[in-house]
C-alpha positions in Angstrom: -6.7 28.6 12.5 -6.1 30.3 9.2 -4.5 28.2 6.5 -2.5 29.8 3.7 -1.1 28.1 0.6 2.5 29.1 -0.1 4.1 28.3 -3.5 7.8 27.7 -3.7 8.9 28.7 -7.2 12.3 29.1 -8.7 14.9 27.8 -11.2 16.0 24.2 -11.1 18.8 23.5 -8.7 18.3 26.5 -6.4 17.5 24.3 -3.4 13.7 24.5 -3.4 13.2 20.9 -2.4 15.9 21.2 0.3 14.2 24.4 1.6 10.8 22.6 1.5 12.2 19.6 3.5 13.8 21.9 6.0 10.6 23.8 6.6 8.1 20.9 6.6 10.3 18.1 7.9 9.3 15.9 4.9 11.9 13.8 3.1 11.3 14.7 -0.5 14.1 13.7 -2.8 16.6 16.5 -3.6 19.4 16.4 -6.1 22.1 18.6 -7.5 21.0 18.5 -11.1 18.4 20.4 -13.0 14.9 19.0 -13.3 14.9 16.8 -10.2 11.4 17.8 -9.1 8.8 16.9 -11.8 5.7 17.1 -9.7 4.4 18.9 -6.7 4.9 18.1 -3.0 2.9 19.5 -0.1 3.7 19.9 3.5 2.4 22.0 6.4 4.0 24.3 9.0 2.3 26.0 11.9 3.5 29.5 12.9 1.6 31.3 15.7 -2.1 31.4 14.6 -1.5 30.4 11.0 -0.9 27.2 9.1 1.2 27.4 6.0 0.7 24.7 3.4 3.9 24.8 1.3 3.7 23.6 -2.3 7.1 22.7 -3.9 6.6 23.5 -7.6 8.8 22.0 -10.3 11.8 24.1 -11.2 11.5 26.3 -14.3 13.6 29.0 -16.1 10.5 30.8 -17.5 6.8 31.1 -17.2 6.4 30.3 -20.9 8.0 26.8 -20.8 7.2 23.8 -22.9 8.0 20.9 -20.7 5.4 19.2 -18.4 7.0 20.4 -15.2 7.3 24.0 -16.5 3.6 24.0 -17.5 2.7 22.8 -14.0 4.5 25.8 -12.4 3.2 28.3 -14.9 -0.5 27.2 -14.4 -0.2 27.2 -10.6 1.2 30.8 -10.6 -1.1 32.3 -13.3 -4.3 30.7 -11.9 -3.7 32.3 -8.5 -3.7 29.1 -6.5 -1.3 30.5 -3.8 -2.0 32.9 -1.0 1.7 33.6 -0.6 4.6 33.1 -3.1 8.2 32.4 -2.2 10.5 33.1 -5.1 13.6 31.0 -4.4 16.8 32.3 -5.9 20.4 31.0 -6.0 22.7 33.3 -4.1 25.7 31.9 -5.9 24.2 32.7 -9.3 21.7 35.5 -8.4 21.5 37.3 -11.7 20.1 34.3 -13.6 17.6 33.6 -10.8 16.3 37.2 -10.9 15.2 36.8 -14.5 12.5 34.3 -13.4 11.7 36.4 -10.3 10.9 39.4 -12.5 8.5 37.3 -14.5 6.8 36.0 -11.4 6.5 39.2 -9.4 3.6 40.8 -11.4 1.6 37.6 -11.0 2.5 36.4 -7.6 0.3 36.7 -4.5 2.1 38.4 -1.6 5.6 37.6 -3.0 8.7 37.1 -0.8 12.1 36.8 -2.3 14.2 34.0 -0.7 17.9 34.0 -1.7 19.0 30.5 -0.8 22.4 28.8 -0.9 24.1 31.8 0.8 26.7 29.4 2.3 27.7 28.6 -1.3 27.7 32.2 -2.2 29.9 33.2 0.7 32.4 30.5 -0.3 32.6 32.0 -3.7 33.1 35.5 -2.3 29.6 36.8 -3.2 27.9 39.3 -0.9 24.2 40.1 -1.3 22.7 43.2 0.2 19.3 41.9 1.1 18.0 45.1 2.6 18.9 47.2 -0.5 17.3 44.6 -2.8 14.2 44.6 -0.6 13.9 48.3 -0.9 14.3 48.3 -4.7 11.7 45.5 -5.1 9.3 46.7 -2.4 8.9 43.1 -1.0 10.6 41.2 1.8 14.0 39.6 0.9 15.3 36.8 3.2 18.7 35.3 2.9 18.8 31.5 3.7 21.0 28.5 3.8 18.5 25.6 3.7 21.2 22.9 4.1 22.1 24.4 7.5 18.5 25.6 8.3 19.7 29.2 8.4 17.1 31.9 8.0 14.0 29.7 8.1 12.4 31.5 11.0 12.9 34.8 9.2 11.3 33.4 6.1 8.2 32.3 8.1 7.9 35.7 9.7 8.1 37.4 6.3 5.1 35.3 5.2 2.8 36.5 7.9 1.7 39.9 6.6 0.4 40.1 3.0 2.7 42.1 0.6 2.2 43.9 -2.7 4.9 44.2 -5.2 5.0 47.6 -6.9 8.3 47.1 -8.8 8.2 47.8 -12.5 10.8 47.4 -15.2 12.1 50.6 -16.7 10.7 51.6 -20.1 12.1 49.5 -22.9 13.8 47.2 -20.4 13.3 43.4 -20.4 13.7 40.9 -17.6 17.3 40.1 -18.5 18.3 43.8 -18.4 16.3 44.4 -15.2 18.0 41.4 -13.5 21.5 42.6 -14.4 20.7 46.1 -13.1 19.4 44.7 -9.8 22.4 42.4 -9.5 24.9 45.2 -10.0 23.1 47.3 -7.4 22.9 44.7 -4.6 25.8 42.3 -5.1 29.5 42.3 -4.9 31.6 39.5 -6.3 35.1 38.4 -5.4 36.9 35.4 -6.6 39.5 33.6 -4.4 42.1 31.1 -5.3 40.0 28.1 -4.3 37.2 29.1 -6.7 39.7 29.6 -9.5 41.0 26.1 -8.8 37.4 24.6 -8.8 36.8 26.2 -12.2 40.0 24.7 -13.7 39.0 21.3 -12.4 35.5 21.7 -13.8 36.8 22.7 -17.3 39.1 19.6 -17.1 36.2 17.3 -16.3 34.0 18.5 -19.1 36.7 18.6 -21.7 36.5 16.1 -24.6 40.0 14.9 -24.0 39.8 14.0 -20.4 36.1 14.2 -19.5 34.9 11.2 -21.5 37.7 8.8 -20.2 37.0 10.0 -16.7 33.3 9.4 -17.1 33.8 5.9 -18.4 36.3 5.2 -15.6 33.7 6.3 -13.0 30.9 4.2 -14.5 33.2 1.1 -14.7 34.2 1.7 -11.1 30.6 1.9 -9.9 29.7 -1.3 -11.7 32.8 -3.1 -10.4 32.1 -2.0 -6.8 28.5 -3.1 -7.2 29.4 -6.5 -8.5 32.3 -7.2 -6.3 30.7 -5.8 -3.1 27.4 -7.6 -3.5 28.8 -11.1 -3.5 29.5 -11.6 0.2 26.4 -9.7 1.6 24.3 -11.7 -0.9 25.6 -15.0 0.4 25.0 -13.9 4.0 21.5 -12.9 3.3 20.8 -16.1 1.5 22.2 -18.1 4.4 20.1 -16.1 6.8 16.9 -16.6 4.9 17.7 -20.4 4.5 18.1 -20.6 8.3 14.7 -18.9 8.8 13.2 -21.2 6.2 14.3 -24.3 8.0 13.2 -22.9 11.3 9.8 -22.1 9.9 9.6 -25.6 8.4 10.1 -27.2 11.8 7.7 -24.8 13.5 4.9 -25.2 11.1 4.7 -29.0 11.0 1.1 -28.8 12.3 0.0 -27.3 9.0 -1.1 -29.4 6.1 1.7 -30.2 3.7 0.2 -28.3 0.8 -0.4 -25.2 2.9 3.1 -25.3 4.3 4.5 -25.5 0.8 2.3 -22.7 -0.4 3.4 -20.4 2.3 7.1 -21.3 2.7 8.1 -22.6 -0.8 5.9 -20.2 -2.6 5.3 -16.9 -0.8 8.3 -16.8 1.6 10.8 -18.6 -0.6 10.3 -16.4 -3.7 10.3 -13.2 -1.6 13.5 -14.3 0.2 15.3 -15.1 -3.1 14.3 -11.7 -4.5 15.6 -9.8 -1.5 18.9 -11.7 -1.2 19.6 -11.2 -4.9 18.5 -7.6 -5.4 19.2 -5.9 -2.0 23.0 -6.0 -1.8 23.6 -4.5 -5.3 21.0 -1.8 -4.6 22.6 -1.0 -1.3 25.9 -0.3 -3.1 24.8 1.2 -6.4 22.3 3.7 -5.1 24.7 5.4 -2.5 27.5 5.6 -5.1 25.1 7.0 -7.8 23.6 9.4 -5.2 27.1 10.8 -4.4 27.5 11.7 -8.1 24.0 13.3 -8.1 24.7 15.3 -4.9 28.1 16.5 -6.1 26.6 17.9 -9.3 28.4 15.5 -11.6 25.3 14.2 -13.5 24.7 17.4 -15.5 28.3 17.2 -16.6 27.7 13.7 -17.6 24.8 14.9 -19.7 27.1 17.6 -21.2 29.7 15.0 -22.2 27.1 12.6 -23.7 25.1 15.3 -25.5 27.1 15.2 -28.8 26.6 11.4 -29.0 22.9 11.7 -28.2 22.5 14.6 -30.7 23.8 12.3 -33.5 20.9 10.0 -32.7 18.4 12.9 -32.6 18.4 13.1 -28.8 20.0 15.4 -26.2 22.0 15.3 -23.0 18.8 15.2 -20.9 18.0 11.9 -22.4 21.4 10.7 -21.2 20.3 11.7 -17.7 17.1 9.7 -17.9 19.1 6.7 -19.0 21.2 7.1 -16.0 18.1 7.2 -13.8 16.9 4.1 -15.6 20.0 2.2 -14.2 18.2 2.4 -10.8 14.7 1.9 -12.0 13.2 2.3 -15.5 9.9 3.6 -14.1 11.9 6.4 -12.5 13.7 7.0 -15.8 10.4 7.2 -17.7 9.0 9.7 -15.2 12.2 11.8 -15.5 11.6 12.2 -19.2 9.3 15.1 -18.3 12.5 17.3 -18.1 13.0 17.0 -21.9 11.6 20.0 -23.8 11.0 18.5 -27.2 7.9 16.2 -27.4 9.7 14.1 -30.0 12.8 13.7 -27.9 10.7 13.0 -24.8 8.7 10.3 -26.6 11.9 8.7 -27.9 13.5 8.8 -24.4 10.4 7.1 -23.0 10.4 4.3 -25.6 14.1 3.5 -25.2 14.7 4.0 -21.4 14.2 0.3 -20.7 17.1 -0.5 -23.0 19.5 0.2 -20.1 19.4 -2.5 -17.4 17.5 -1.5 -14.3 18.4 -2.6 -10.8 16.1 -5.6 -11.2 18.1 -6.9 -14.1 21.5 -6.5 -12.6 21.3 -9.7 -10.4 20.7 -11.8 -13.5 23.6 -10.2 -15.3 25.8 -10.5 -12.3 25.0 -14.1 -11.6 25.4 -15.3 -15.2 28.5 -13.2 -15.7 30.1 -14.7 -12.5 29.2 -18.3 -13.4 30.0 -18.5 -17.1 32.7 -15.8 -17.6 34.9 -15.9 -14.4 38.0 -15.3 -16.4 36.8 -12.0 -17.9 35.5 -10.9 -14.5 31.9 -10.4 -13.8 32.3 -6.6 -13.4 33.7 -6.3 -16.9 31.0 -8.5 -18.3 28.3 -6.4 -16.6 29.9 -3.2 -17.6 29.9 -4.5 -21.2 26.2 -5.2 -20.8 25.5 -1.7 -19.6 27.5 -0.3 -22.5 25.5 -2.5 -24.9 22.3 -1.3 -23.5 23.3 2.4 -23.9 24.4 1.7 -27.5 21.1 -0.1 -28.2 19.2 2.9 -26.8 21.1 5.3 -28.9 20.8 3.2 -32.1 17.1 2.7 -31.7 16.7 6.4 -30.9 18.5 7.3 -34.1 16.2 4.9 -36.1 13.1 6.4 -34.5 14.2 9.9 -35.2 14.7 9.1 -38.8 11.4 7.3 -39.3 8.4 7.4 -37.0 9.5 10.4 -34.9 11.1 12.4 -37.7 10.9 16.1 -36.9 12.9 19.3 -36.9 15.9 19.4 -34.7 15.8 21.1 -31.2 18.3 22.8 -29.0 19.7 21.6 -25.7 20.2 24.0 -22.8 21.1 22.8 -19.4 22.6 24.4 -16.3 25.9 23.1 -14.9 25.7 23.7 -11.2 28.8 24.2 -9.1 30.4 21.2 -7.6 29.4 20.7 -3.9 30.6 18.6 -1.1 28.4 15.5 -0.8 26.1 15.5 2.2 26.8 11.9 3.5 24.0 11.8 6.0 21.4 12.8 3.5 22.9 10.5 0.9 22.6 7.5 3.2 19.0 8.3 4.1 18.0 9.0 0.5 19.8 6.1 -1.1 19.2 3.4 1.5 15.9 4.3 3.1 14.1 6.1 0.3 15.4 4.3 -2.8 16.8 0.9 -1.7 14.1 0.2 0.9 11.4 1.7 -1.2 12.2 -0.4 -4.3 12.6 -3.5 -2.1 9.1 -3.1 -0.6 7.7 -2.5 -4.0 9.3 -5.7 -5.3 7.9 -7.6 -2.3 4.4 -6.5 -3.2 4.7 -8.4 -6.4 7.1 -11.1 -5.3 4.8 -12.5 -2.6 1.7 -13.1 -4.8 3.9 -14.0 -7.8 5.6 -16.6 -5.5 2.2 -18.1 -4.6 1.3 -18.4 -8.3 4.7 -19.9 -9.1 4.2 -22.5 -6.4 0.9 -23.4 -7.9 2.2 -23.5 -11.4 5.3 -25.6 -10.4 3.4 -28.1 -8.3 0.6 -28.6 -10.8 3.0 -29.2 -13.7 1.7 -26.1 -15.5 5.2 -24.4 -15.5 6.8 -27.4 -17.1 4.0 -27.7 -19.7 4.4 -24.1 -20.7 8.2 -24.5 -20.8 7.7 -27.4 -23.3 5.3 -25.3 -25.3 7.9 -22.6 -25.7 10.9 -24.9 -26.3 11.1 -24.4 -30.1 11.0 -20.5 -30.0 13.4 -20.7 -27.1 15.9 -22.8 -29.1 15.6 -20.5 -32.1 16.6 -17.6 -29.8 19.6 -19.5 -28.4 17.9 -20.3 -25.1 15.2 -22.8 -24.2 11.6 -23.0 -23.1 12.4 -22.7 -19.4 14.2 -19.5 -20.0 11.4 -18.0 -22.0 8.8 -18.9 -19.5 11.0 -17.4 -16.8 11.0 -14.1 -18.7 7.2 -14.3 -19.0 6.6 -15.0 -15.3 9.0 -12.2 -14.4 6.8 -9.5 -16.0 5.7 -8.3 -12.5 9.3 -7.7 -11.5 12.6 -8.6 -13.2 14.0 -9.9 -9.9 11.8 -13.0 -10.3 13.6 -14.3 -13.3 16.2 -16.5 -11.5 13.7 -18.1 -9.1 11.2 -18.9 -11.9 14.1 -20.3 -14.0 15.3 -22.6 -11.2 11.8 -24.0 -10.7 11.2 -24.5 -14.5 14.6 -26.2 -15.0 14.6 -28.6 -12.0 10.8 -29.4 -12.0 10.7 -29.1 -8.3 8.1 -27.2 -6.3 10.6 -25.4 -4.0 13.5 -23.2 -5.0 15.1 -24.2 -1.7 15.7 -27.7 -3.0 18.3 -26.4 -5.5 21.4 -24.2 -5.6 21.4 -21.5 -8.3 25.0 -21.9 -9.3 25.0 -25.7 -9.7 21.6 -25.7 -11.5 22.5 -23.0 -14.0 25.9 -24.4 -14.9 24.4 -27.9 -15.4 21.4 -27.0 -17.5 22.8 -24.0 -19.5 25.8 -23.6 -21.8 27.8 -20.4 -22.2 26.0 -19.8 -25.5 22.7 -20.0 -23.6 24.1 -17.6 -21.0 25.1 -15.0 -23.7 21.7 -15.1 -25.3 20.0 -14.9 -21.9 22.1 -11.8 -20.9 21.3 -10.1 -24.2 17.6 -10.9 -23.8 17.7 -9.6 -20.2 18.9 -6.3 -21.7 16.4 -6.2 -24.5 12.9 -7.5 -23.6 9.7 -6.1 -22.4 9.8 -3.7 -19.4 8.4 -4.7 -16.1 4.7 -4.1 -15.3 5.5 -1.0 -13.1 7.4 0.6 -16.0 4.6 -0.1 -18.5 2.1 1.4 -16.1 4.3 4.4 -15.8 4.6 4.8 -19.6 0.8 4.7 -19.8 0.5 7.3 -17.0 3.0 9.6 -18.7 1.6 9.3 -22.2 -2.1 8.4 -21.7 -1.8 6.2 -24.7 -2.3 2.5 -25.0 -0.6 2.5 -28.4 2.6 4.0 -26.9 2.5 1.6 -24.1 2.2 -1.3 -26.5 5.2 0.1 -28.5 7.2 0.3 -25.3 6.5 -3.4 -24.8 7.1 -4.6 -28.3 10.1 -2.4 -29.3 12.8 -3.8 -27.0 11.3 -7.3 -27.3 11.7 -7.1 -31.1 15.3 -5.9 -30.7 16.1 -8.7 -28.2 14.6 -11.4 -30.4 16.5 -10.2 -33.5 19.9 -10.1 -31.6 19.4 -13.5 -30.0 18.4 -15.1 -33.3 21.5 -13.7 -34.9 23.8 -14.8 -32.0 22.3 -18.3 -32.1 22.9 -18.4 -35.8 26.5 -17.3 -35.3 27.1 -19.8 -32.5 
């Protein structure tokens, strides 16, 4: 059976990944904001006697781009790695998409023009004459709606025979002029009242007067729902795991005491605590954040935050990567590929861990609930998120005036139309792909780390290390147990509370103590404040550090990513301790 490689190329946010998923059945992440795809995904489809290997290339606006994802697409097209090329355009904004199409056509192997998002185009009163456009370009033109799987079979049929594009721009005409001429020839545009209303709402949401307060209100609401909603499910999970623990204890009485403790108190106990603490907030935060992503609000968030980031030498795209970091700092670091300027990209990589990731939220929520119930845990956590963003912006400004000083760059980003969120895809993507994926990744480090913790706790090593770090801990407004907990939580931030409980109580099992009673007994509110600040500003987890090295290929940069937030955290905690 003949196998053909098919490249999917197009602007960001034209539905390439959705089209890829609809064709191949794979569940690649899709999102309604530019720059979502920063690598390549592959999937196969069989049609009659041929197998098509689809390659979803990163979105790009030009074949002469500067970012990593744009270079990937450019190299793939120019080196002739595809047997067929599908140029995906946005039917609701065809003129802009045709600019890239005219750059790709002379280089593409057997090109086919796929005009996607036709359902959106029809809602906006846009009609595309595909037959006329096909005649002008001399290649197959297929109209699709990937969300509804419309036109997919026609697209596969258009890929079977090889094609040759003989279209040439007129003398003295560039791609922009050529795209406008084609658009005027093949498209009619009508605007209804609903579209006019959507544009008015959009202008209101990105205005300086109403947009920023609305943005802050949304972020506060998400944090509040995450904190408030995670309490009861967290208690249920903890009770469930406790019941399983006691059942396993009775069932495994035939094992030696040390082996039973190693397996239950170490491996199982730590893993259970990590899941019960991190899973409920994730199951709430990720769906809410994915709704904003799917609607197309994140680019508007970047637009609103761009002036503030620009004052610090950054851009709105860095604001997007910070938002990604709220879920996972490793994801935020990878997302920095969408930033054009090497200086701004490096700055975004080094400061992404300043915003609290999902692994640090449980610690902030727990300490905020225990020590500041009057202020409300949600308000305290929201203040921590705001402090993290301010810290990232402040350090970005310092870096851009010193070590990363360079000429200023421009910021260009597409604002896609608002779309109705696809609840089914949101639940699958946020709960299965993100929540479950991160939970499984945390378990991979929680289980062996739990074994090491049990050994350290039952041999007295944990307490000896705590005593060794007591002096620097006191100077930072904490204690030795807190510092050793931060050290042992390097594999995953979710381990902080379990390690802290073992270090404070000097017991070999975290099931012997209750987090609330232990923390309020051994810690003061001053300790809690310094701990929350150090939770915000300390070394990233091991996964994030490995991601930094993978993205930069530099041990020096990875070391700076480790030391920079740690230095900020130590300085702030020392000052807070002095003030207290």
